[in-house]
Backbone as JSON, one array per atom type, in Angstrom:
{
  "sequence": "XXXXXXXXXXXXXXXXXXXXXXXXXXXXXXXXXXXXXXXXXXXXXXXXXXXXXXXXXXXXXXXXXXXXXXXXXXXXXXXXXXXXXXXXXXXXXXXXXXXXXXXXXXXXXXXXXXXXX",
  "N": [[11.15, 16.18, 11.66], [10.44, 13.46, 9.44], [8.62, 10.8, 7.83], [10.53, 8.15, 6.62], [10.09, 5.58, 5.56], [7.55, 3.07, 5.48], [6.82, -0.09, 6.72], [5.25, -2.97, 5.54], [3.96, -6.24, 6.23], [4.21, -9.26, 4.19], [3.14, -12.38, 2.93], [5.4, -15.22, 2.27], [6.25, -15.64, -1.06], [4.4, -13.99, -2.3], [5.21, -11.87, -3.73], [4.8, -11.31, -6.53], [2.05, -10.91, -6.98], [1.66, -8.76, -5.23], [3.4, -6.95, -6.42], [1.98, -6.52, -8.85], [-0.28, -5.22, -7.88], [0.68, -2.99, -6.31], [2.58, -1.7, -8.08], [1.5, -1.94, -10.63], [-1.37, -1.22, -10.43], [-1.44, 0.96, -8.49], [0.68, 2.42, -9.36], [3.19, 2.76, -8.27], [6.8, 2.8, -7.99], [9.04, 0.19, -8.21], [11.96, -0.31, -6.31], [15.41, -1.21, -6.06], [16.43, -3.45, -3.56], [18.88, -3.3, -0.99], [21.76, -5.39, -1.48], [22.37, -7.06, 0.66], [19.96, -7.48, 1.89], [18.26, -8.38, -0.06], [17.96, -11.11, -0.42], [16.09, -11.92, 1.42], [13.66, -11.68, 0.33], [10.46, -10.08, -0.62], [9.5, -6.63, -1.36], [10.66, -3.34, -2.25], [9.3, -0.14, -2.43], [9.03, 2.94, -4.19], [7.22, 5.8, -3.42], [7.25, 8.39, -4.03], [7.14, 10.54, -1.95], [8.45, 9.16, -0.09], [9.0, 5.84, 1.09], [7.57, 2.5, 0.77], [7.97, -0.49, 2.27], [7.75, -3.91, 1.6], [7.85, -6.59, 3.44], [8.77, -9.95, 3.84], [7.14, -12.17, 6.03], [7.21, -14.91, 8.02], [5.25, -16.05, 9.67], [2.85, -14.93, 8.7], [0.25, -12.52, 9.17], [-2.38, -10.52, 8.04], [-2.38, -6.9, 8.4], [-5.04, -5.61, 9.72], [-6.14, -3.51, 11.07], [-4.06, -1.59, 11.84], [-2.4, 0.68, 9.65], [-1.02, 2.35, 6.81], [-1.6, 5.74, 5.91], [-2.23, 7.28, 3.0], [-1.7, 10.11, 1.12], [-3.45, 11.41, -1.58], [-4.01, 12.99, -4.8], [-6.15, 12.64, -6.56], [-8.7, 11.28, -5.42], [-11.17, 10.05, -6.08], [-10.64, 9.2, -8.7], [-8.64, 7.23, -8.17], [-10.12, 5.52, -6.57], [-11.98, 4.58, -8.48], [-10.2, 3.31, -10.28], [-9.17, 1.21, -8.69], [-11.59, -0.12, -8.05], [-12.42, -0.94, -10.6], [-10.55, -2.83, -11.03], [-11.43, -4.79, -9.4], [-11.07, -4.41, -6.71], [-12.25, -3.87, -3.49], [-13.55, -0.79, -2.18], [-13.94, 1.3, 0.62], [-15.53, 4.09, 1.49], [-15.18, 6.69, 4.01], [-16.54, 8.91, 6.2], [-15.98, 9.96, 8.63], [-14.29, 12.02, 9.59], [-14.62, 15.31, 9.64], [-14.52, 17.26, 6.75], [-12.59, 15.82, 5.45], [-11.83, 13.74, 2.86], [-11.77, 10.27, 2.33], [-10.87, 6.8, 1.8], [-10.86, 3.31, 2.54], [-9.0, 0.4, 1.69], [-7.97, -2.89, 0.76], [-4.85, -4.56, 0.3], [-3.7, -7.19, -1.96], [-2.97, -9.25, -0.19], [-4.39, -8.72, 2.09], [-3.72, -6.59, 3.78], [-4.58, -3.54, 5.29], [-5.17, -0.41, 3.78], [-5.23, 3.19, 3.76], [-6.48, 5.77, 1.88], [-6.32, 9.16, 1.31], [-7.67, 12.47, 0.88], [-7.59, 15.99, 1.0], [-6.35, 17.23, 3.03]],
  "CA": [[11.21, 14.75, 11.29], [9.55, 12.98, 8.37], [8.73, 9.33, 7.69], [11.4, 7.67, 5.57], [9.45, 4.48, 5.01], [6.62, 2.26, 6.23], [6.93, -1.5, 6.28], [4.09, -3.91, 5.68], [4.33, -7.66, 6.08], [3.53, -9.99, 3.19], [3.52, -13.84, 3.02], [6.42, -15.67, 1.31], [5.82, -15.98, -2.38], [3.38, -13.04, -2.73], [5.76, -10.69, -4.4], [4.29, -11.03, -7.88], [0.66, -10.37, -6.79], [1.84, -7.52, -4.6], [3.95, -6.03, -7.44], [0.93, -6.15, -9.74], [-1.16, -4.23, -7.15], [1.34, -1.69, -5.95], [3.21, -1.04, -9.21], [0.51, -1.95, -11.71], [-2.57, -0.43, -10.1], [-1.18, 2.26, -7.78], [1.71, 3.16, -10.15], [4.39, 3.0, -7.52], [7.96, 2.28, -8.59], [9.84, -0.75, -7.43], [13.38, 0.01, -6.22], [16.28, -2.3, -5.67], [16.82, -3.59, -2.18], [20.35, -3.53, -0.77], [22.09, -6.82, -1.72], [22.38, -7.85, 1.92], [18.56, -7.69, 2.28], [17.51, -8.85, -1.26], [17.7, -12.58, -0.26], [14.97, -12.05, 2.29], [12.33, -11.53, -0.36], [9.79, -8.78, -0.43], [9.69, -5.48, -2.34], [10.76, -1.92, -1.72], [8.58, 0.74, -3.42], [9.14, 4.38, -4.03], [5.93, 6.33, -3.54], [7.44, 9.82, -4.3], [7.52, 11.3, -0.79], [8.96, 8.21, 0.87], [8.97, 4.42, 0.58], [6.8, 1.42, 1.37], [8.79, -1.77, 2.16], [6.95, -5.11, 1.82], [8.82, -7.55, 4.03], [8.27, -11.29, 4.07], [6.96, -12.56, 7.38], [6.93, -16.31, 7.93], [3.94, -16.31, 10.33], [2.12, -13.68, 8.27], [-1.16, -12.15, 9.43], [-2.44, -9.15, 7.47], [-2.64, -5.81, 9.2], [-6.43, -5.16, 9.42], [-6.45, -2.24, 11.75], [-2.92, -0.75, 11.62], [-2.37, 0.96, 8.23], [-0.49, 3.67, 6.33], [-2.58, 6.68, 5.27], [-1.51, 7.77, 1.87], [-2.38, 11.31, 0.59], [-3.55, 11.35, -3.0], [-4.61, 14.13, -5.41], [-7.47, 12.32, -7.19], [-9.31, 10.21, -4.61], [-12.24, 9.4, -6.9], [-10.01, 8.44, -9.81], [-7.99, 6.11, -7.62], [-11.17, 4.55, -6.21], [-12.44, 3.96, -9.76], [-9.13, 2.38, -10.8], [-9.23, 0.05, -7.79], [-12.84, -0.83, -8.2], [-12.4, -1.56, -11.99], [-9.68, -4.0, -10.91], [-12.04, -5.76, -8.45], [-10.69, -4.17, -5.29], [-13.37, -3.18, -2.77], [-13.12, 0.43, -1.46], [-14.95, 1.71, 1.66], [-15.39, 5.45, 1.89], [-15.37, 6.89, 5.39], [-16.76, 10.38, 6.35], [-15.89, 10.2, 10.11], [-13.45, 13.21, 9.91], [-15.21, 16.41, 8.8], [-13.71, 17.97, 5.75], [-11.51, 15.0, 4.88], [-12.34, 12.65, 2.09], [-10.89, 9.2, 2.45], [-11.37, 5.48, 1.81], [-9.97, 2.22, 2.89], [-8.93, -0.71, 0.7], [-6.96, -3.89, 1.24], [-3.97, -5.05, -0.78], [-4.03, -8.62, -2.27], [-2.74, -10.14, 0.91], [-5.26, -8.41, 3.22], [-3.25, -5.38, 4.59], [-5.44, -2.3, 5.17], [-4.54, 0.88, 3.34], [-6.08, 4.3, 3.68], [-6.21, 6.79, 0.91], [-6.91, 10.39, 1.89], [-7.62, 13.71, 0.18], [-8.29, 17.1, 1.62], [-5.52, 17.81, 4.14]],
  "C": [[10.21, 14.43, 10.14], [9.69, 11.44, 8.33], [9.58, 9.02, 6.47], [10.67, 6.51, 4.84], [8.44, 3.82, 6.01], [6.82, 0.85, 5.8], [5.59, -2.27, 6.56], [4.52, -5.3, 5.5], [3.51, -8.3, 4.93], [3.97, -11.46, 3.43], [4.57, -14.19, 1.97], [5.75, -16.05, 0.03], [4.69, -15.13, -2.99], [3.91, -11.86, -3.41], [5.11, -10.33, -5.71], [2.87, -10.37, -7.78], [0.76, -9.02, -6.17], [2.49, -6.46, -5.62], [2.85, -5.62, -8.42], [0.01, -5.13, -9.17], [-0.46, -2.92, -6.94], [1.96, -0.96, -7.12], [2.21, -0.92, -10.31], [-0.68, -1.0, -11.52], [-2.3, 0.93, -9.5], [-0.06, 3.02, -8.52], [2.94, 3.49, -9.35], [5.57, 2.38, -8.22], [8.75, 1.43, -7.67], [11.32, -0.26, -7.49], [14.18, -1.17, -5.75], [16.51, -2.24, -4.17], [18.31, -3.67, -2.06], [20.66, -5.0, -0.92], [22.07, -7.65, -0.41], [20.92, -8.22, 2.34], [17.76, -8.39, 1.14], [17.07, -10.35, -1.07], [16.58, -12.85, 0.63], [13.63, -12.05, 1.66], [11.74, -10.21, -0.1], [10.08, -7.78, -1.53], [9.88, -4.2, -1.57], [10.08, -1.07, -2.83], [8.79, 2.14, -3.1], [7.75, 4.98, -4.29], [6.03, 7.88, -3.79], [7.91, 10.6, -3.04], [8.01, 10.32, 0.27], [8.87, 6.79, 0.26], [8.04, 3.54, 1.43], [7.65, 0.12, 1.18], [7.82, -2.88, 2.47], [7.92, -6.13, 2.23], [8.12, -8.86, 4.29], [8.21, -11.62, 5.54], [6.47, -13.97, 7.35], [5.52, -16.63, 8.52], [3.06, -15.13, 10.02], [0.6, -13.66, 8.69], [-1.36, -10.73, 8.87], [-2.85, -8.1, 8.48], [-4.06, -5.26, 8.78], [-6.81, -3.93, 10.03], [-5.33, -1.24, 11.48], [-2.77, -0.53, 10.11], [-1.61, 2.22, 8.01], [-1.64, 4.4, 5.77], [-1.85, 7.45, 4.25], [-2.34, 8.92, 1.25], [-2.3, 11.24, -0.94], [-4.27, 12.6, -3.53], [-6.0, 13.91, -6.03], [-8.02, 11.1, -6.55], [-10.28, 9.46, -5.42], [-11.68, 8.58, -8.01], [-9.32, 7.2, -9.3], [-9.03, 5.1, -7.29], [-11.72, 3.84, -7.36], [-11.44, 2.96, -10.29], [-9.1, 1.11, -9.94], [-10.44, -0.77, -8.03], [-12.9, -1.52, -9.55], [-11.54, -2.77, -11.97], [-10.19, -5.02, -9.93], [-11.71, -5.54, -6.97], [-11.83, -3.32, -4.59], [-12.78, -1.93, -2.05], [-14.28, 0.77, -0.57], [-14.67, 3.12, 2.07], [-15.83, 5.66, 3.36], [-15.49, 8.4, 5.61], [-16.68, 10.77, 7.83], [-15.16, 11.49, 10.47], [-14.09, 14.3, 9.01], [-14.18, 17.05, 7.96], [-12.57, 17.18, 5.18], [-12.23, 13.83, 4.14], [-11.34, 11.53, 2.1], [-11.69, 7.83, 2.22], [-10.38, 4.5, 2.22], [-10.11, 1.08, 1.81], [-7.95, -1.7, 1.28], [-6.13, -4.35, 0.06], [-4.3, -6.49, -0.98], [-3.76, -9.58, -1.12], [-3.46, -9.77, 2.19], [-4.82, -7.22, 4.02], [-4.18, -4.18, 4.22], [-4.58, -1.1, 4.76], [-5.57, 1.96, 3.38], [-5.56, 5.22, 2.68], [-7.02, 8.03, 1.24], [-6.71, 11.58, 0.93], [-8.25, 14.76, 1.0], [-7.5, 17.57, 2.86], [-4.5, 18.7, 3.62]]
}
């Protein structure tokens, strides 16, 4: 088995700010949603080894604990990119031999970026 996609909730009307973060900063590619789902709002993103779907949730609350962990090749470079854009990153060394940090997207969802596995 493998993960096909992960879905994160976003509030209605936040597509533009999420697009700027995920596509602009992280370099992910937006893909077309199926026509039957496009009217619901949100974004679908291709991250290379799968997808992240950002779905509109009317009673939105950001995921502050639950999160996707995304493997990256240049953790320090990504951290600098995010910090230069004003995004706070929090490195965590709780797992021996694994370099990682947490950041939050513009609507408050927690993301983990990891290198070393």
